[in-house]
C-alpha positions as CSV (number, residue, x, y, z in Angstrom):
1,M,-37.7,-17.1,43.8
2,A,-37.1,-13.6,42.3
3,F,-34.7,-10.7,43.1
4,E,-33.8,-7.4,41.6
5,G,-32.2,-7.7,38.2
6,K,-29.1,-5.7,37.5
7,K,-28.9,-4.0,34.1
8,L,-26.7,-1.2,32.6
9,I,-29.6,0.7,31.1
10,N,-31.4,4.0,31.5
11,N,-35.2,3.9,31.2
12,P,-36.3,0.2,30.6
13,N,-38.8,1.5,28.0
14,D,-36.0,3.0,25.9
15,V,-33.7,0.0,25.6
16,V,-34.6,-0.8,22.0
17,T,-34.3,2.8,20.8
18,E,-30.9,3.3,22.5
19,F,-29.7,-0.1,21.1
20,I,-30.4,1.1,17.6
21,E,-28.7,4.4,18.1
22,G,-25.6,2.7,19.2
23,L,-25.8,0.1,16.4
24,V,-25.9,2.7,13.6
25,E,-23.1,4.7,15.2
26,T,-21.0,1.6,15.3
27,Y,-21.6,0.3,11.7
28,P,-21.5,2.9,8.9
29,G,-23.4,0.7,6.5
30,L,-26.5,0.8,8.6
31,Q,-29.1,3.5,9.0
32,Y,-32.6,4.0,10.5
33,L,-35.7,5.5,9.1
34,D,-36.9,9.0,9.9
35,G,-39.8,8.7,12.3
36,F,-37.5,7.0,14.8
37,P,-38.1,6.0,17.6
38,E,-41.7,5.2,16.9
39,V,-40.7,3.5,13.6
40,K,-37.9,1.2,14.7
41,V,-36.5,0.1,11.3
42,V,-32.8,-0.6,10.6
43,L,-31.8,-0.7,6.9
44,R,-28.9,-0.6,4.6
45,A,-27.7,3.0,4.2
46,D,-27.0,2.4,0.5
47,V,-30.4,1.2,-0.5
48,S,-33.3,3.4,-1.7
49,G,-36.5,1.5,-2.5
50,P,-37.5,3.2,-5.8
51,T,-34.1,2.6,-7.3
52,Y,-33.1,-0.7,-5.7
53,D,-32.7,-3.3,-8.5
54,K,-32.7,-6.5,-6.4
55,V,-35.1,-8.4,-4.2
56,A,-35.2,-6.8,-0.8
57,V,-34.9,-9.3,2.1
58,I,-36.7,-8.1,5.3
59,S,-36.9,-9.8,8.6
60,G,-37.6,-8.7,12.2
61,G,-39.6,-9.4,15.3
62,G,-39.3,-8.7,19.0
63,S,-36.1,-7.2,20.3
64,G,-34.0,-8.9,23.0
65,H,-32.5,-11.4,20.5
66,E,-29.5,-9.3,19.5
67,P,-27.6,-9.4,17.2
68,A,-30.7,-10.7,15.5
69,H,-32.2,-9.2,13.5
70,A,-30.7,-5.7,12.9
71,G,-27.1,-7.0,13.2
72,F,-27.6,-9.1,10.1
73,V,-28.5,-6.1,7.8
74,G,-26.0,-5.6,5.1
75,D,-25.1,-6.3,1.5
76,G,-25.6,-10.0,0.9
77,M,-27.9,-10.6,3.8
78,L,-30.9,-8.6,5.1
79,T,-31.9,-5.3,3.4
80,A,-33.9,-4.2,6.5
81,A,-34.8,-5.3,10.0
82,I,-38.0,-4.3,11.8
83,C,-37.5,-4.1,15.5
84,G,-40.4,-4.6,17.9
85,D,-40.2,-3.9,21.6
86,V,-38.6,-6.5,23.8
87,F,-40.2,-9.9,22.9
88,A,-43.1,-8.1,21.2
89,S,-43.9,-8.3,17.5
90,P,-43.3,-5.0,15.6
91,P,-46.4,-3.1,14.7
92,V,-47.8,-3.1,11.2
93,A,-47.0,0.5,10.6
94,S,-43.3,-0.1,11.2
95,I,-43.2,-3.2,8.9
96,L,-44.9,-1.2,6.2
97,A,-42.5,1.6,6.5
98,G,-39.6,-0.8,6.1
99,I,-41.2,-2.4,3.0
100,R,-41.7,1.0,1.4
101,A,-38.2,2.1,2.2
102,V,-36.2,-0.7,0.6
103,T,-38.5,-2.4,-1.9
104,G,-38.0,-1.7,-5.6
105,P,-39.5,-3.2,-8.8
106,M,-38.1,-6.7,-7.9
107,G,-40.2,-6.9,-4.8
108,C,-39.4,-8.1,-1.3
109,L,-39.2,-11.3,0.8
110,L,-40.4,-11.2,4.4
111,I,-38.7,-13.9,6.6
112,V,-40.8,-14.4,9.7
113,K,-40.2,-16.6,12.7
114,N,-43.2,-18.8,13.5
115,Y,-45.0,-16.9,16.3
116,T,-48.6,-15.9,16.0
117,G,-48.0,-12.1,16.5
118,D,-45.2,-12.0,14.0
119,R,-47.2,-14.0,11.4
120,L,-50.3,-11.8,11.8
121,N,-48.5,-8.4,11.8
122,F,-46.1,-9.2,9.0
123,G,-49.1,-10.8,7.1
124,L,-51.3,-7.7,7.4
125,A,-48.3,-5.5,6.3
126,A,-47.8,-7.8,3.3
127,E,-51.4,-7.5,2.2
128,E,-51.3,-3.8,2.7
129,A,-48.1,-3.5,0.6
130,K,-49.6,-5.8,-2.1
131,S,-52.6,-3.5,-2.3
132,E,-50.2,-0.6,-2.9
133,G,-48.6,-2.4,-5.8
134,Y,-45.5,-4.0,-4.2
135,K,-44.5,-7.6,-4.9
136,V,-44.3,-9.4,-1.6
137,E,-43.6,-13.0,-0.6
138,M,-43.5,-14.3,3.0
139,V,-41.6,-17.3,4.4
140,I,-42.3,-18.7,7.8
141,V,-39.3,-20.3,9.7
142,G,-40.1,-23.0,12.2
143,D,-36.9,-24.9,13.0
144,D,-37.7,-26.0,16.6
145,C,-37.0,-29.7,17.3
146,A,-37.5,-29.7,21.0
147,L,-41.2,-30.6,21.3
148,P,-43.3,-33.3,19.6
149,P,-45.5,-32.3,16.7
150,P,-48.1,-30.0,18.4
151,R,-51.9,-30.1,18.2
152,G,-53.4,-27.2,16.4
153,I,-51.7,-24.4,14.4
154,A,-49.0,-23.1,16.7
155,G,-46.5,-25.3,15.1
156,R,-42.7,-25.3,15.5
157,R,-41.1,-22.1,16.9
158,G,-38.6,-20.1,14.9
159,L,-35.2,-20.3,16.5
160,A,-31.5,-19.6,15.6
161,G,-31.8,-21.6,12.3
162,T,-33.6,-18.4,11.0
163,I,-30.2,-16.7,10.7
164,L,-29.0,-19.4,8.2
165,V,-32.2,-18.7,6.2
166,H,-31.4,-15.0,6.3
167,K,-28.0,-15.7,4.8
168,I,-29.2,-18.0,2.1
169,A,-32.0,-15.7,1.0
170,G,-29.8,-12.6,1.1
171,A,-27.1,-14.2,-1.0
172,A,-29.7,-15.4,-3.6
173,A,-31.1,-11.9,-3.7
174,A,-27.6,-10.4,-4.2
175,C,-27.2,-12.5,-7.3
176,G,-30.2,-10.7,-8.9
177,L,-32.6,-13.7,-8.8
178,P,-36.3,-12.9,-9.1
179,L,-38.6,-12.9,-6.1
180,C,-40.1,-16.3,-6.7
181,D,-36.6,-17.9,-6.8
182,V,-35.3,-16.2,-3.7
183,A,-38.5,-17.2,-1.8
184,C,-38.1,-20.8,-3.1
185,E,-34.5,-21.0,-1.9
186,A,-35.5,-19.6,1.5
187,R,-38.4,-22.1,1.9
188,H,-36.1,-25.0,1.0
189,A,-33.6,-23.8,3.6
190,C,-36.4,-23.8,6.2
191,G,-37.1,-27.5,5.5
192,V,-33.5,-28.7,6.0
193,V,-32.6,-27.0,9.3
194,G,-33.4,-28.0,12.9
195,T,-32.6,-26.4,16.2
196,M,-32.8,-27.1,19.9
197,G,-31.6,-25.1,22.9
198,V,-30.5,-25.8,26.5
199,A,-30.3,-23.2,29.3
200,L,-29.0,-22.9,32.8
201,S,-31.1,-19.8,33.6
202,V,-34.0,-17.9,32.2
203,C,-33.6,-14.3,30.9
204,T,-34.3,-11.1,32.8
205,L,-36.5,-8.5,31.1
206,P,-35.3,-4.9,31.4
207,G,-36.7,-3.3,34.6
208,Q,-38.2,-6.6,35.8
209,P,-37.1,-8.9,38.7
210,K,-34.7,-11.7,38.0
211,S,-36.2,-15.1,38.1
212,D,-34.5,-18.4,39.0
213,R,-37.3,-20.8,38.3
214,L,-34.9,-23.6,37.5
215,G,-33.2,-23.5,40.9
216,P,-29.6,-24.4,41.7
217,G,-28.1,-27.3,39.9
218,K,-30.8,-27.6,37.2
219,M,-30.9,-27.0,33.5
220,E,-33.7,-26.9,31.0
221,L,-33.7,-28.6,27.5
222,G,-35.8,-27.3,24.7
223,L,-36.9,-24.0,26.0
224,G,-37.8,-21.1,23.6
225,I,-36.0,-17.8,22.9
226,H,-38.5,-15.9,25.1
227,G,-37.8,-18.1,28.1
228,E,-40.8,-20.3,27.5
229,P,-40.7,-23.6,29.4
230,G,-38.9,-26.4,27.6
231,A,-39.3,-30.1,27.2
232,I,-37.2,-31.3,30.1
233,V,-35.8,-30.0,33.4
234,A,-32.9,-32.0,34.5
235,D,-29.8,-32.0,36.7
236,I,-26.8,-30.2,35.1
237,Q,-24.7,-32.7,33.1
238,P,-21.3,-32.5,31.5
239,V,-21.4,-30.7,28.2
240,D,-20.6,-33.8,26.2
241,L,-23.8,-35.5,27.4
242,V,-25.9,-32.3,26.9
243,V,-24.6,-31.9,23.3
244,S,-25.2,-35.6,22.5
245,H,-28.8,-35.4,23.8
246,V,-29.5,-32.3,21.8
247,L,-28.1,-33.7,18.6
248,N,-30.0,-37.0,19.1
249,R,-33.2,-35.0,19.4
250,I,-32.6,-32.9,16.3
251,L,-31.7,-35.9,14.1
252,S,-34.3,-38.2,15.6
253,S,-35.9,-40.5,13.0
254,E,-39.1,-40.6,15.1
255,T,-39.9,-36.9,14.6
256,N,-38.2,-36.7,11.3
257,Y,-37.9,-32.9,11.5
258,V,-34.9,-32.6,9.2
259,P,-34.2,-34.8,6.2
260,I,-30.6,-35.7,7.2
261,K,-29.4,-39.3,7.0
262,R,-26.1,-41.0,7.6
263,G,-23.6,-39.9,5.0
264,S,-25.0,-36.4,4.6
265,R,-22.9,-33.3,4.8
266,V,-24.1,-30.8,7.3
267,V,-23.6,-27.2,8.6
268,L,-23.3,-26.8,12.4
269,M,-24.2,-23.6,14.3
270,I,-23.5,-23.2,18.0
271,N,-25.5,-20.2,19.2
272,G,-25.0,-18.4,22.5
273,L,-28.2,-17.3,24.2
274,G,-26.8,-14.1,25.7
275,A,-24.8,-14.9,28.8
276,T,-22.7,-17.8,27.7
277,P,-18.9,-17.2,27.5
278,V,-17.2,-17.8,24.2
279,M,-15.1,-20.4,26.0
280,E,-18.2,-22.5,26.7
281,L,-19.6,-22.1,23.2
282,M,-16.3,-23.3,21.7
283,I,-16.2,-26.3,24.1
284,A,-19.7,-27.2,22.8
285,A,-18.6,-26.8,19.2
286,G,-15.5,-28.9,19.8
287,K,-17.6,-31.7,21.3
288,A,-20.4,-31.5,18.7
289,V,-18.3,-32.1,15.6
290,P,-16.9,-35.6,16.6
291,I,-20.3,-36.7,17.9
292,L,-21.9,-35.8,14.5
293,Q,-19.0,-37.6,12.7
294,L,-18.6,-40.7,14.8
295,E,-22.1,-41.3,16.2
296,H,-24.3,-40.0,13.4
297,G,-22.0,-40.6,10.3
298,L,-22.2,-37.0,9.1
299,A,-19.6,-34.9,7.4
300,V,-19.5,-31.5,9.2
301,V,-18.4,-29.0,6.4
302,R,-19.1,-25.6,8.1
303,V,-19.1,-24.6,11.8
304,Y,-20.5,-21.2,13.0
305,T,-19.9,-20.5,16.7
306,G,-21.0,-17.3,18.4
307,S,-24.0,-15.4,19.6
308,F,-26.5,-15.1,16.6
309,M,-29.9,-15.1,18.2
310,T,-29.9,-14.6,21.9
311,S,-32.5,-14.3,24.7
312,L,-31.3,-11.2,26.5
313,D,-29.0,-12.6,29.4
314,M,-30.0,-16.2,29.2
315,A,-27.2,-18.6,30.1
316,G,-27.1,-21.5,27.6
317,F,-26.8,-22.3,23.9
318,S,-28.7,-23.7,21.0
319,I,-27.5,-26.1,18.3
320,S,-28.7,-25.9,14.7
321,I,-28.0,-28.5,12.1
322,M,-28.6,-27.8,8.4
323,K,-28.2,-30.2,5.4
324,A,-25.3,-28.8,3.4
325,E,-26.3,-29.2,-0.2
326,Q,-24.0,-27.6,-2.7
327,G,-26.4,-24.7,-3.5
328,I,-26.8,-24.0,0.2
329,L,-23.0,-23.9,0.8
330,Q,-22.6,-21.5,-2.1
331,R,-25.1,-19.1,-0.5
332,L,-23.5,-19.5,3.0
333,D,-20.0,-18.8,1.6
334,A,-21.0,-15.7,-0.4
335,T,-19.6,-12.4,0.8
336,T,-21.7,-10.2,3.0
337,K,-21.2,-6.9,4.8
338,A,-23.7,-7.8,7.6
339,P,-21.8,-6.9,10.7
340,H,-22.6,-9.9,12.8
341,W,-22.4,-12.7,10.2
342,P,-19.7,-12.1,11.5
343,V,-17.5,-9.7,9.5
344,G,-15.3,-6.8,10.7
345,V,-16.4,-3.2,10.7
346,D,-16.0,-1.9,7.1
347,G,-16.0,1.7,5.8
348,D,-15.3,5.2,7.1
349,H,-17.5,6.6,9.8
350,P,-19.4,9.5,8.4
351,P,-19.3,12.8,10.3
352,A,-23.1,12.9,10.7
353,K,-26.0,10.6,10.1
354,I,-29.0,12.1,8.4
355,P,-32.2,10.0,8.8
356,V,-33.7,8.4,5.7
357,P,-37.1,9.9,5.1
358,V,-40.1,7.6,5.4
359,P,-41.5,7.0,1.9
360,P,-45.2,7.9,1.4
361,C,-47.9,5.3,0.9
362,R,-48.1,4.1,-2.7
363,S,-51.9,4.0,-2.7
364,T,-53.2,6.2,-5.5
365,K,-56.0,7.4,-3.2
366,S,-53.8,8.0,-0.1
367,D,-54.0,11.8,-0.3
368,E,-57.7,11.9,-1.1
369,V,-60.3,12.5,1.5
370,L,-62.9,9.8,0.8
371,S,-66.5,10.7,1.1
372,R,-69.9,9.2,0.5
373,P,-71.0,10.0,-3.1
374,E,-73.8,12.5,-3.7
375,E,-75.5,10.0,-5.9
376,V,-75.2,6.3,-5.1
377,N,-75.4,4.0,-8.1
378,S,-77.1,0.5,-8.1
379,Q,-73.9,-1.3,-7.0
380,G,-73.4,1.3,-4.2
381,L,-76.9,0.8,-3.0
382,A,-76.5,-2.9,-2.9
383,L,-73.3,-2.5,-0.9
384,E,-75.0,-0.2,1.5
385,V,-77.9,-2.6,2.0
386,A,-75.6,-5.5,2.6
387,I,-73.3,-3.6,5.0
388,E,-76.2,-2.2,7.1
389,A,-77.8,-5.7,7.4
390,A,-74.5,-7.4,8.3
391,T,-73.6,-4.9,11.0
392,L,-77.1,-5.0,12.5
393,A,-76.9,-8.8,12.7
394,I,-73.6,-8.6,14.6
395,I,-74.9,-6.0,17.0
396,D,-78.1,-8.1,17.7
397,L,-76.0,-11.2,18.3
398,K,-73.6,-9.5,20.8
399,D,-74.9,-11.1,24.0
400,N,-75.1,-14.6,22.5
401,L,-71.5,-14.3,21.1
402,N,-70.3,-13.2,24.6
403,E,-72.1,-16.1,26.2
404,W,-70.6,-18.7,23.9
405,D,-67.2,-17.1,24.2
406,S,-67.4,-17.2,28.0
407,K,-67.5,-21.0,27.8
408,V,-64.8,-21.5,25.1
409,G,-62.7,-18.3,25.2
410,D,-62.3,-15.1,27.1
411,G,-65.9,-13.9,26.9
412,D,-65.5,-10.8,24.8
413,C,-66.1,-12.0,21.2
414,G,-69.5,-10.2,21.0
415,S,-68.2,-7.0,22.5
416,T,-65.3,-6.9,20.1
417,M,-67.4,-7.7,17.0
418,C,-70.0,-5.1,18.1
419,R,-67.3,-2.4,18.3
420,G,-66.3,-3.2,14.8
421,A,-69.9,-3.3,13.5
422,T,-70.7,0.0,15.2
423,A,-67.6,1.7,13.7
424,I,-68.6,0.4,10.2
425,Q,-72.1,1.8,10.6
426,Q,-70.8,5.2,11.6
427,D,-68.2,5.4,8.8
428,L,-70.7,4.1,6.2
429,K,-72.8,7.2,6.7
430,K,-69.8,9.6,6.4
431,H,-67.1,8.5,4.0
432,Y,-67.5,5.1,2.4
433,P,-67.1,5.6,-1.4
434,L,-70.0,3.2,-2.1
435,N,-69.8,3.5,-5.9
436,D,-66.3,2.0,-5.8
437,G,-66.7,-1.4,-4.3
438,A,-63.0,-2.1,-3.9
439,E,-62.3,1.1,-2.0
440,T,-65.4,0.5,0.2
441,I,-64.0,-2.9,1.2
442,N,-60.7,-1.2,2.0
443,E,-62.4,1.3,4.2
444,I,-64.3,-1.4,6.1
445,G,-60.9,-2.8,6.9
446,S,-59.7,0.6,8.1
447,S,-62.8,0.9,10.4
448,I,-62.1,-2.5,11.9
449,R,-58.4,-1.7,12.4
450,R,-59.3,1.4,14.3
451,V,-61.5,-0.1,17.0
452,M,-61.2,-4.0,17.0
453,G,-58.4,-5.4,19.1
454,G,-57.1,-8.9,19.4
455,T,-56.7,-11.6,16.8
456,S,-60.2,-11.2,15.4
457,G,-59.6,-7.6,14.5
458,I,-56.4,-8.2,12.6
459,L,-57.8,-11.3,10.9
460,Y,-60.8,-9.3,9.6
461,D,-58.5,-6.5,8.6
462,I,-56.4,-9.0,6.6
463,F,-59.6,-10.4,5.1
464,C,-60.7,-6.9,3.8
465,K,-57.2,-5.9,2.6
466,A,-56.8,-9.1,0.6
467,A,-60.3,-8.8,-0.9
468,Y,-59.4,-5.2,-1.8
469,A,-56.2,-6.2,-3.5
470,R,-57.9,-9.0,-5.5
471,L,-60.7,-6.6,-6.6
472,K,-58.2,-4.0,-7.7
473,Q,-56.3,-6.6,-9.7
474,K,-59.2,-8.2,-11.4
475,K,-61.8,-5.5,-12.1
476,Q,-61.8,-3.9,-15.6
477,S,-64.3,-1.2,-14.8
478,D,-66.1,0.4,-11.8
479,H,-68.8,-2.3,-12.0
480,I,-67.8,-5.5,-10.2
481,T,-69.3,-8.7,-11.5
482,P,-70.7,-11.4,-9.1
483,L,-67.9,-13.8,-10.1
484,Q,-65.3,-11.1,-9.3
485,W,-66.9,-10.6,-5.9
486,A,-66.7,-14.4,-5.4
487,D,-63.1,-14.4,-6.4
488,A,-62.3,-11.6,-4.0
489,F,-64.1,-13.5,-1.2
490,E,-62.0,-16.6,-2.0
491,G,-58.8,-14.6,-2.0
492,A,-59.7,-13.0,1.4
493,I,-60.2,-16.4,2.9
494,S,-56.9,-17.7,1.5
495,A,-55.1,-14.7,3.1
496,V,-56.7,-15.4,6.5
497,M,-55.6,-19.1,6.2
498,L,-52.1,-18.1,5.1
499,Y,-51.3,-15.6,7.9
500,G,-53.6,-17.0,10.7
501,G,-52.5,-20.6,10.1
502,A,-56.0,-22.2,10.4
503,A,-58.0,-24.3,7.9
504,A,-61.3,-26.0,7.6
505,G,-62.1,-28.0,10.7
506,Y,-60.0,-26.0,13.1
507,R,-63.1,-24.5,14.8
508,T,-62.8,-20.9,13.6
509,M,-64.7,-18.4,11.5
510,L,-63.2,-20.2,8.4
511,D,-65.6,-23.1,9.1
512,A,-68.4,-20.8,8.1
513,L,-66.7,-18.9,5.3
514,I,-64.9,-21.7,3.4
515,P,-68.1,-23.7,2.6
516,A,-69.9,-20.5,1.8
517,S,-67.2,-19.4,-0.7
518,A,-67.0,-22.8,-2.3
519,L,-70.8,-23.0,-2.9
520,L,-71.0,-19.4,-4.1
521,T,-68.4,-20.0,-6.7
522,E,-69.9,-23.3,-7.8
523,R,-73.4,-21.8,-8.2
524,L,-72.3,-18.7,-10.0
525,S,-70.1,-20.7,-12.4
526,G,-73.1,-22.9,-13.1
527,G,-75.1,-19.9,-14.2
528,D,-77.4,-19.5,-11.1
529,D,-79.0,-16.2,-10.4
530,P,-76.5,-14.2,-8.2
531,L,-78.9,-13.5,-5.4
532,D,-80.1,-17.1,-5.2
533,A,-76.5,-18.2,-5.2
534,F,-75.7,-15.8,-2.4
535,V,-78.6,-17.0,-0.2
536,K,-77.8,-20.7,-0.9
537,S,-74.1,-20.1,0.1
538,S,-75.3,-18.3,3.3
539,D,-77.1,-21.6,4.2
540,A,-73.7,-23.3,3.9
541,A,-72.2,-20.7,6.2
542,V,-74.8,-21.3,8.9
543,T,-74.4,-25.1,8.6
544,G,-70.7,-24.8,8.8
545,A,-70.8,-22.6,11.9
546,E,-73.2,-25.0,13.6
547,S,-70.9,-27.9,12.8
548,T,-68.2,-26.4,15.0
549,K,-70.1,-27.7,18.0
550,Q,-68.7,-31.2,17.2
551,M,-65.1,-30.0,16.4
552,E,-62.0,-30.2,18.4
553,A,-60.4,-26.7,18.7
554,Q,-57.1,-26.3,16.9
555,A,-56.7,-22.6,17.0
556,G,-57.1,-19.7,19.4
557,R,-57.9,-19.8,23.1
558,S,-60.3,-22.7,22.7
559,T,-57.3,-25.0,22.3
560,Y,-56.8,-24.7,26.0
561,V,-60.4,-25.8,26.8
562,S,-61.3,-29.4,27.4
563,A,-63.3,-31.3,24.8
564,E,-66.1,-31.8,27.3
565,A,-66.5,-28.0,27.7
566,L,-66.5,-27.4,24.0
567,A,-69.2,-30.0,23.2
568,S,-72.5,-28.5,22.1
569,V,-71.1,-24.9,22.2
570,P,-70.5,-23.4,18.7
571,D,-67.4,-21.4,17.9
572,P,-68.4,-17.7,18.4
573,G,-66.2,-16.5,15.5
574,A,-67.8,-18.9,13.1
575,M,-71.3,-18.0,14.3
576,A,-70.5,-14.3,13.9
577,A,-69.2,-14.8,10.4
578,A,-72.3,-16.8,9.4
579,A,-74.6,-14.2,10.9
580,W,-73.2,-11.2,9.0
581,Y,-72.9,-13.2,5.8
582,R,-76.5,-14.6,6.1
583,A,-78.0,-11.2,6.9
584,A,-76.3,-9.5,3.9
585,A,-77.6,-12.2,1.6
586,L,-81.2,-12.1,2.8
587,A,-81.2,-8.3,2.8
588,L,-80.1,-8.1,-0.8
589,K,-82.6,-10.7,-1.9
590,H,-85.4,-8.9,-0.2
591,K,-84.4,-5.5,-1.7
592,F,-83.6,-6.5,-5.2
593,K,-85.4,-9.8,-6.0
594,P,-88.8,-9.2,-7.5
595,P,-91.7,-11.2,-5.8
596,G,-92.1,-13.2,-9.0
597,G,-88.6,-14.6,-8.7
598,G,-87.0,-12.8,-11.7
599,G,-83.3,-12.1,-12.1
600,G,-81.5,-10.2,-9.5
601,G,-79.0,-8.3,-11.6
602,G,-75.3,-8.3,-11.2
603,S,-74.7,-6.6,-7.9
């Protein structure tokens, strides 16, 4: 059943913009970037990236969870928050703008909730920023204790425990610690916190009908902050029983999600989900403390009660439990000016707010118009041969890829890859700086970003950006050695694994690329001819792609397909990766390897 939702708003499309306008008018310590409303970034008004002498702590995600994340921007907590549309990950451009605005020589830490869109968009922004010279670390928060350990890479969702991680990382950064130490404290905090929610109703999106899927007299345990279905739908129970069930789940020895044993000291957070009165939250807090003490043998040393990470107007609350080590308590007790930690409004309201200008891209070549060189050197020629062969292979394989994908995915893998390959071909003839291998790889990523949608587009963009950053870091001259290419290949694969979450055996393109990379490095390190090593490694790519026929899907849409349907059908992404890699290797060998089998040079 659904009926018209009541909201005190204007245009539903403007709710995030108008929220930020009100936020910065309310709190004088907060500001937004010029370029607003397209770039929805809230930052500390007293921080300028080039002169900021501490680690910047940046978080964000979809809006609708207010006060998270923008309400936790302030000295001692977040340096900036990137706001996406309601329940939608913020775009890469906004994340990059935020990084550039507040990141100084000490670098920045990105704290990201474990949702695929957030991981990928923040991950690509991180790689882009690294290629511009910024120091960037990323920490993924997954504190959900509602569901059993899942199959595949989705993992535990990021919930209200993320706010505690914000506070700990922000306090560590305020002490002047280096980036590696701030990231270490944040990662440790992620490992000692667990959260579970309970709701009496689902949320109402701005401009959408109100849904009551639970029905009268029902509650849902373990649902997500976007209204995702939970673990259990049950009759409404007294709050004592609800709190007891939630705490038992978080502290269960079967799932072992948090390392909290009897005798431990803990922090308790009762978080309202948007439409729960303070009275009900305080009742839950008052019942949770004695249950933790008497039933679980824990010492509750801090209690935070309020609305920290909501889900629009959802009725209900979540409970977070964090192990209260002395270092964690020190960070939680440190002073902060973040307005919703909570602290009172501080400082005079200025007569006018002047937007902070968006800093320019740091790339040394950002203002240059790249073009194809008049004379292409030997390395540039090798690149051109490899790119042409790789793109042709993808275009030729389009129909097969679509056919495979129609059986295990959504049927558009070939069309998507073909769009990318065609764009690369067109841009290759116009402006790829072929004599500069690193910049050429970077431009391939730009071509892909422009036309390829979906997960494959952003993963290949991350692949190219990471390879570009590794080449820029390693190369000593314009000539790139085979081992440097192999190192960049390995770095690109590592970035895809980091931000995409997949690994070998997950039935993805990595099942073609990982064995190819390993064999290429092994052959080159052993002194093999580079072209022979490249071709041999392409054999490994093809074998790896074919082996996906026998794999159980653990990533992407194939995870929803039965094992019977997957049997004997290879993963389209793996087949595409093997095809372009194999085509590039054979084309280079044909072009540069003499018939007699002599050396192939260092391209």
